N, C-alpha and C positions, 0 to 999 in steps of 0.2 A: 455437242450438236443439239439444236433445239428441235423438239418434236411437238407439233401442235395438231396432230391428226391421230392420236391414240384412241382407237375405238375398242369397245368391249361388247360382248353379247349380253343382251338384257332379257330377263324372263318376266320383268314387271310390266304393268300396264300404265299408261298415262291416265291420271285421274284429275277431276275437277269438282267444283261444287255443283255442277249440273246446270249452270246458266247456259242459255242458247243465244249466241251472237248471230242473229239472222239478217242483220243489215248494218251498214256502216254508221247509221244514226242511232244505234242502240245506246241506252244510257250506261253510264259508269256505275259499277256496283261496289259495295263495301269489300274490303280485302277479306278473302276467305281464310279460315283457320282449319287445320287438319291435325288429327292425332291418331296414334296407334300404339296400344300397349303390347308388350311382348316379354317373353322370358329368356334369360340367358343363364347357362349353367356355370358361368365363370371361367370357362376354358376357351382358348383359341384367340387368334388375332382377329379383331373386329374392324372392318372397314365399311364405311357407308359411301355410296355413290348417289349424287343428287343433282337433278336439274329442275329448277323451279322457275317458271316463266310468268311474267317478265323478270321480277326479282323475288328473292325468298329470304327468309330467316329460318334457320334450323335450331330447334331446341331439343334438349335431352334431359329428362327428369327435372324440368322446370328452369333450366339454365340455357342461355344461348350458347351454341357451339361456335367457337372461333370469333375472330374480330373482323370478319369480312363485312363489307357493306356493299349495296348495289350489285349483288352477285346473282347470276353470272354476267359476264361481260356481254354486251349487245353483239349480235351477229346477224347474218342474213338468215332468219330463222327457218324459212322454207328450204334452205340448202344445208344449214348447219346450226346446231345449238351446242352449247358447252355444258358438260357436267363437271361437278367439283367433287373431289375425293377427300374424305376425312378418316384419319385413323382414330378410332374411338376405344381402343383396347384398354386404355387406362381410365376411361370415363364410364364405361358400362358397369352396372352393379350386378352382382350375382343375384338372380331372382328376377323380380319385376322391374321393367324399364318402360319408359314411354317416350316416343318421338313426337314432337310437335313441329309443324311447319306453317308459317304465315306467308302468303303470296301477295306481291304487289304487281301492279300493271306494267310498270317499266316501259320499255320500248315495244313489248310484245302486244300490249293492249292499249295503244294510244288512240283515244277517242276524241281528243281535242282537234278541232278543225284548224288547220294551219296551212301555210303556203307550200310546204314540201310534201303534203298528202300522205303522211304516215298514218292518218286515220283511215286510209283506204287500201292499205297494203294487203297482199294476198294472205298473209299469215295471221292477220288480226283476229284475236279470239280472247275470251276471258281467261284469266290465269289458270295454269295447270302445272302438274309436277309429275316426276317419275323418280322413284327412290328404290335403292336396293341395298340391303345389309348383307355382307358376306362374313362368315366366320370360317377362318382358315380356307378361304377361297370358295366356299360353298354357300349358295344363297340361303339365308336364314329368315329373311323378311323381305317382302316386296310390296309395292303399291298395287292395290286392287280394291274391290268393293268392301273389303273388311275394314278399311280406314273410315273414320268418322270425320264429318266436316260441319262447320258452322258457316252458313251461307250469308245471312243478312245482318246478324245481330252483333257483330264485332265492333270494337271501338274505332277502327280505321274506316271511317264512313265514306271517304273519297280519297283517291290517290291517282293523280294523272301527272306525268312527268313534266309536261309543259304548263300546267296550271298550278298544282300544289297538292298539299295533303291536309285532310281534316281529321281530327281525332276527338272523339267524345269519351272522356274519361269515365263518365257515368255508365258506359257500356263495357268497362273492363271486365275480364273473366279471370278472377284470381285462381291460380293453380291449374290453369287449363292444360298445361303440358306436363303435369305431375301425375304420378301413379294413382293417387287417391281421388282424382277428379272423377265426378260422375258425369259421363257423357251420354247417358241414356236418352237425353232429349236431342242430341245431335243426330244429323241425318247421315245416311250412307254416302260415301263418295261415289261419283259416277265415272265409269270407264269411258274414255273419249279418245278421239284421234290425237296423235302428237302434232307438233308443228310442221312436220314434213321433211325436215332436214336430218342428216346423219348426226349422231351424238358423238362428240369427241371431247377428250379431257381438256379442261382449262389448266394450263401449266404456268401461265404468266402470274405475277404477283397480283393478288386481289386488290380491289379498292378498299381503302381504310380511312378512318379519321386520323389524320396525321398530326394535326395541331388543334389546340383550342385557344382562341384569341379573345381577350377582353376588349371592349370598345375603347377607341381612343378618346371619344367624347360623346356626350349625350345632348340632344337638342329637343326642344318642345315642338311638336308638329301642330299644324293648324287644326287638325281633327281632335286635338287634346291628348294625343298619344305621345310616345317618345321615339325620336329617331336616333338610332345607334350608329355612329360612324366607326366602322371597323378599322379604318386607317389605310386600307389597301384592298385591291380587288381579290376576291377569293371564290372558289367553288366549294359548295357545301350547303350548310343550313344553319339555323339558329337553334340553340338550346335555351329554354326559358325556365325560370323559377317564378312561380306565381302563387298567390293565395287569394281566396275569395269565396263567394257563395256558390253553391251548387247550381250549375246551369249557366254561369257567366261564360262569355266567349271572348277569347283574346285572338285578335287577328294580327298576322305577321305579313308584311309586304316587303319584298326585296327589290333593290335596284342598284345599279352602278352609280347613278347620278342623283343629285339633289338640286332643287330649284335655286334660283338666285337668292331668294329670301331665306333659304335654309330652313323652311318650315313645312316642306313637303318633298317626298321622293319623286323622282322623274323616271317613269317606266316607258316613256314614249318610244324609245328606240327598240324596245322589246315587243310591246303590245301590238304594234302595227302588223306584226307577223303572226300573232296568235288571234285566230278568228272566232273562237268560241271559248267561253269561260273566262275566268280571271287569269291574270298574269303573275306568276311567282308569288302566290298567296297561300299561306298556311293558316289553319284555324285550330285552336285548342279550346275545348269545352271542359270546364272544371267540374270535378266531382264534389268539391267543397270539403272544408275541414282544414287539415294541416297543409303546409307548403307543398306544392306539387312541382315536379320537374318533368319536362317533356321535350322531345326532339323528333322530327320526322324520321321515317325509315326508308321509304321507297321513292323519294324524289331528291333532286339536288338543284340548287340555284346558283347563279353567278351574281355576286353582289359586293358592294362596298358599304351600302347602307341598308338597315332594316328598320322599318317603322312598326312598332308594337303598340297596339291600341286595344282598349277594352270596348268591344263592339256591342255586347249585350251584358246586362247585369252589373254587379259590383265586384270588382277584383282589383288587386294590386300587382303590378309587374315588379317583382323583387329584383331580378337581374336577367341579363341576356348575354350570351357568349356566342361567338361564331365557331362552328365546328368545320374545320377545313378538311376537304375530302379530295383524294386523288388516287391514282394507281400507286401501289406501294413499292415503287422501284427504289433502288439504292442510289444515293448520290456518289458519283465517282470523279467529279471535277470541281475545281475552284480557281478563282482568279481575283486578284486585287492589284491596284496600281497606284502610283502617285497622283494620277489624274482622277479627281473625285467623281467627275461625271462618268467616266468609263467604268469605274467600279460600281457606281450606282446602276448604270445601264445593264451591266452584267447581272447584278442581283435581280433587277426587275425583269430581265429576259427569262431568267430561271423561274421566277415567280409566275410569269405568264405561261411558260411552258408547262409547269406543273398544273396550273389551273385549267389548262386545256388538254389534260390527259386523265380523264375520268373514265377508265376502261378502254377508250379509244382516243386517238389524237383528234381534237376538235378545233373549230374556228373560234368559238367563244362559249363560255359556260352558261350564258343567260339567254340570249336571243334565240340561238339555234341549237347548240349542243351537237351539231352535225359534224360528221367526219369528212371535212373538206380535204380533198387530196392535195390540192396545191399548197395549202397552208402546211400540211404535214411534210411534204417533200422539201419545201424551202427551209424548214426548221429542223430537219432530221440530223444534220451534223452538229448543231447546237445541242440537240438531245443526246447524241451519242458521245459527245465530249463530256457531258455532265451527268448522265444517268445510265444505269444498267438497263438497257432497253431492248436487248435482243429478243427476248421472249414476247414482250408486249407487241413489238413490231411484227414478229413472226405471225402472231394470231390475227392481227389486223390485216396483214398482207394476205393471209388465207381467206379472209372475208372479201377482199378485193377479187381474188380468184373466183370465189363463189358467186360474186355479182356479175362477173364478166359475161357478156353475151357470146354466143358461139362464133360470131364473126370477129371477136377480139375487142369489141367496143366496151368502153368503161364510162360510168357516170362520174359526175364531179363530187358526189358525196357517197361515203361508204360507211354503213350499209345504205341502201336506197330501196324505196318502194316503187321505183320506176322513174322517179324524178331525177333530172340532171344528166341524161344521156345526150341530149341534143342541144343543151345550153348548160354552161357551168363546167364543161369538161374541156377536152382538147389536149394537145401534147404537153403543155406546161403543167396542167393539173394531173393528167394521167401519169406523169413521170414518177409519181409515188410508187407505182407498181414495179418500176424498174430501178430507180435510183435508190430507194430505201433498202431493198435487198442488197444492192451492191455496196451501199454505205455500211450496212451491218457487217458485211464481209470485210470491208476495208478497215473498219475500226475494231472488229473483234476477231477476225480470222475465220469466223463460222460461215460456211457457204451453204448450209442446209436450206435456208430460205430460197436461195437460187436454185438448188437442186430440185426442190419440191415444186417450184413454180415456173421453171424454165420454159416448158412447152407453151404455157399461156402467155408468158412474156414474149416469146417468139411470135405467137399468134397476134399479139397486139401490134407488132411491127408490120405484119401483113395487113392489118386493118389500116394503119397509117398510110400504106401505099394506096389504098382506095380513096383516100382524101386528097391525094397530091395531084396537082396539075403541073407536069414537067418538074416533078420533085418539090414544088413549092406548095405549102399548105397554108390555107387562110383560116380554117375552122379553129375555134377555141378561144378561150380567154387569154389575154396577153399580160402586159405589164400593169396589172390591176392596181387601182388606188393611187395613181399619179395625181398630184394636187391640181394639175392643169390638163384637162382632157385634150386640149389642142396640141399638147406637147408629147403625147403618148406615142411611142414607136408603133409602127404598123404591125398588126397582129401577124401578118405574113412573116415578118422577121422572127418574132419570138416562136411561133409555131414551127416554122421550118428549122430554126436553130435547135429547138428541143428535139425535133424528129431526128436530126443528125446525132445529137448527144445520146438519145435513147438507142438508136441503131448501133452506135459504137459500143455502148455499154452492154447491150445484149450480145454483141460479137465477143466482147471480153468474157462474158459469162459462158458463151459457147466454147471458147478456148479453155476456160477453166475446167469445163466438164468433158473436154476431149472431143467435142463435136466439131471437128475440123471442117467438114463440109458446110455446116451452117455458118461457121465463123468466116469462111472465105466468101460465101454469098452475102453475108451482112457487111463485111468490109467493102465489097464491091458496091453494094447499095449506098453505103455511107459516102464513098468517094463520089458517086453521082449526085447525092444531095449536096455535098460540099461544093462541087463544081457549079451546080445550079444556084446555090446560095450566093456565091461570089459573083456569078454572072448577073444575077438579079439585083444585088444590093451593094456591091463594092464599086465605088466610083473613083478610086485612086486617091492618093494623097492622105491616106489614113482614114478616109470617110466611108462608113457603112450607112446605108439608108439616108436619112437626112442629118446624120451626125448625132443622133440621140445617144446619150451615154449607155443606155441598155443595149442598143445595137452593137456599139463598139465593144462593150464588155463581154457580151455573149460570143462575139467573133473570137476574142482573145481566149476566154476561159474554156470554150468548147473545142478549140483547135480548128475552127473554120478558117481563120485568117492564115494566108500563106506566110511561111516563116520569114521571107524577105520583107514582108510588110508589117511585121509585128511592132517594130520600134515606132513606125509612123502612126499606127493605130493607137498604140499606148500613149504616145505624145499627144495625139489629137484628143484622147479621152482626158488626160491630165489637164490639158489646156482648157478644155470645155469646163471642167469642174472648177478650176482656179478662176476662170473668167466669171463664173457664177458664185464666187466666194464660197465654194464647196457646199452650197445648199443642195438639198436632195432633189435633183431634177430627174426623178424616176419614180416608179411604183415598186411593187414588192419584188419583182424579178430583178430590177436594177439594184434594189437594196441589198440583195445577196451578192450579185456578181460585179458591180462597179467597184466596191472596196477591194474585193478579191483580185480583180484584174489589175488594179493599180498597184497593190502591194506586190503581186507576183511579177510585175514588170518594171520594178525600180522606183515606184512612186508611193512608198509607204507613208511619207509625210502627208501627201495629199489625201490618201485614203483615210488616215487618222483624223485629219481635219474635217472630213465629211461627217464622221461620227461625233465630233466634239464641238463643231461650230454652233453658235447659240441661236441663229436666226431661223425663221420659218422659210422653207420646210426643213425639218431636221429632228433628230432624236433628242438633242439637248433642249430644243424648243419645247418639246413635250414636258421635260422636267421643269422648265420655267413656268409652265402652266399647271403644275401640281400633279403631274402624272406619277403614279406609283406602280404602274405596269406598262406594258406596251399597248399602243392604241391601234385601232383599225385603219385610220387614215391620218394624214398629216395635220388636218385641221381639227381633229378631235371631236367631230360632230356625230360620231357613231360610237361603236364599242370602245370601251376603255380597257379591255382585257383580250387582246388578240396576240397571236404568235407569229403571224406571217411576215412581219418585219424583223424577225428574231434571229437571223443568221449572225448578227453582230457579235453574239457571245462566242460562236465558233470562230469568227474572224479574230477576236482577241486572243483566243487560245492558239490558233494556228500561226498567226502572223506576228502579233506583239510578243507573246510568250515563245513562239517558235516551235511548238509541238506539232510536227508535220506528219499527217497520215501518208503512208507510202504504199502504192499498189504492189510494189515488188516484195514488200514485207508486211502483209496484212496483220492486223491485230498488234501492231508495233512489236513484231517479233525481232525486228532490228529498229532501234530508235534513231530518228533523225531530228535534230534540233537546229532551227534556223531563225533565231530571234531577230526581230527588226526594231531597233530602238527609234521609233518615230518621234518627230519633233513634238514637244508638249508632254512627253511621258519620260520621267526620270527613273522610275522604278517599276518593276513588275514582279509579281510572285504568283505562280500558277502550278497546278498539279492535275494529273489525270491518272486514274488507276486503270491501266490497260491489262488485258489478259496476261501479258508478259511480266507484269509487275508495275509498281508505282513509278511514275515519271514526275519529277519535280524540277521546276525552273525558277531561279531568282536572279534578276539582273538589275544593275543600276548604272547610270551614266553620271559621270562627274567631270564636267567640262568636256574635254576631248577624249576622256578615258571611258572604257566600257569594261565592267566586271561582271562575270557570270559564275553562278554556282548551280550545278546540275547534278541530279541524283537519278540513277536508274537501278533496276534490279540485278541480282546476281545471274550470271550466265546469259545476259542479254547483250549482244553487240550493239554498238552505237557510235554515232559521230555527231559533231557539232560544226556548223558552218558559221563562223563569226562575222560580225559586220565589216571587218577589214578584208574579207575575202578568203581568209585562211580556213582550213578545215583541220579539226583535231579529233582524235579518237576518244570516246567515252569509255571509262572503266566502271565496273560495278561500284556502287557506293557514291561517295561525294567526289565531284570534279570541280576544280576552280580554274577559270581562265581570265586573262586580261588582254585587251588590245586597244589600239587607238581607233577613234571613230573617223571615218572619212569626212572631209570638210564639205560643207554645202548641203542643201536639202535635196531630197529625192535623188535623182541620178547625179 
């Protein structure tokens, strides 16, 4: 069971360097440094608890503690902040010890003017921290005015998450966190108010530097600098090695795109949203002498390209590497196939998922870094098939609950400073609060997120009722990023369909928790929505709305379609897609549900062709244009590292490989395999490490024959449904099956 609300009693004070943030136009300040010497008698278990906002680095006796970066994870700070726990029993020295803490602004002190207004949030203040050291459960050291701080003179002269970080190596403070350091010139820390929210433990994996990449190529920029092509979109920052004269300045500018002449980076897609300061720009001022190595601490960027240039003085850029950063979750899924495009798309989807999970699930790591709920909801099954995400999702869902208004309303981005409640939200986006907890239960068997948030999930359904006119809801974003706005399905269809799905899902949660009265009430409400949906949008002959693929797919996938009409609706959907040569005639909602609806209703070949056809609009068309991650829209005119079109990896796992999540057996406590050998795919190899054990699938087709090898864990029941319609029992260990393939495509 995941616990993300572990509180503890604190006897410490919040402390800061004493700056006063008295208006939202106050200037950014250098990163403050704090230190405190203390004695330890060498006995007992030593545990330190620390929350440093926005971000912190903890040092003990001159060395950084742990490998965390960008800690703690962003929350709705006036409702909740996260503390991190460290066991230091093996690191403390008998006798004199010294703690050191550096604070960065992070999300807590965003002073950059931008369109989402995080510069005006209620919690905004200069960085602060609270720390407590316990020895055998008793407080031995706390933050108070006995701590010393360095206010203005440190080397991190500027750090703003949406702008960048500046570092002046001439101002470095050798030995500042060691016992022998003379801090007599440092000032006393100031006791100040905390951020306002409760303090709960951060139990999810921290953000870490997960890889270091060398550039794929180097280009000369028009400014005389060097453009480093990393070869793929990443989240993180650059590490540089430089040498030169004291006071020389090296500037780093980050972007996803490069201009046609390949002599300048293109930040236009990002900078239009950043209204003050520079965009994704770091600076390093040399101290002079030997070769110097530097990387930022308290910002991260989304980029494919980095331009490094000597802005002032004389210096040489010896080398540059990309430091890739993400939440440190474990990989638990894999997929490869004989179809090269599918294998590549699976890899790139994972890449974009990881690049958009730096503490929280985001839309893109460069332009926004915002926790868009719709993106997270649509990609959650891809995430759960591929990564151990239960605790990261649990903590982000807790933040959604913290942001929710008393009437149940939610914004489109989490956390939010007030932006996104009345635009950017709606049933499709808000579904993250309901569908992600249920998906975590479905994939892992852990229902603790549902238990913790059920009351507020139920309140959200009450809020949806206030938006409905005869059970039809128009409010909200719909099938976002269709390539042709004239072909987008009416938002009434998507919002009402999602309101039905969410109501049914909360009813399932109520049944799971034994809330029979709620379940009956919700089931009755869902029946009314279903009746209203069909009355408003079903025109007979398999056609919903104007026959848009997304409308047909939602009716099938959400169970809105009457059972007797399913075959007609599925045939209409397959016919529409075949008539359009399987090009993507949908936005992000259809991108998830059209391939699923087709595969689930006998049209796996058509579904697979949608993913693999080469023309615009489509996923493989992105590859032909040089994509190395998933794009924000079909024409590639915006972000090149988005995840909202990323359910395709989950589709490959569930339908091609056939690893089927089962509501009756959550967490794969009983394994169901249902591989669909779609046309154009001759071999598949996939695996998923479920709570019940490893599930592995390998199949190949040879003419009209199908051969399958499947492996499941000991003591786990299972069955396989083969393409010829037969069903076989799975035993522990390796299972081999053969059957003939039905003739003809699709049905």
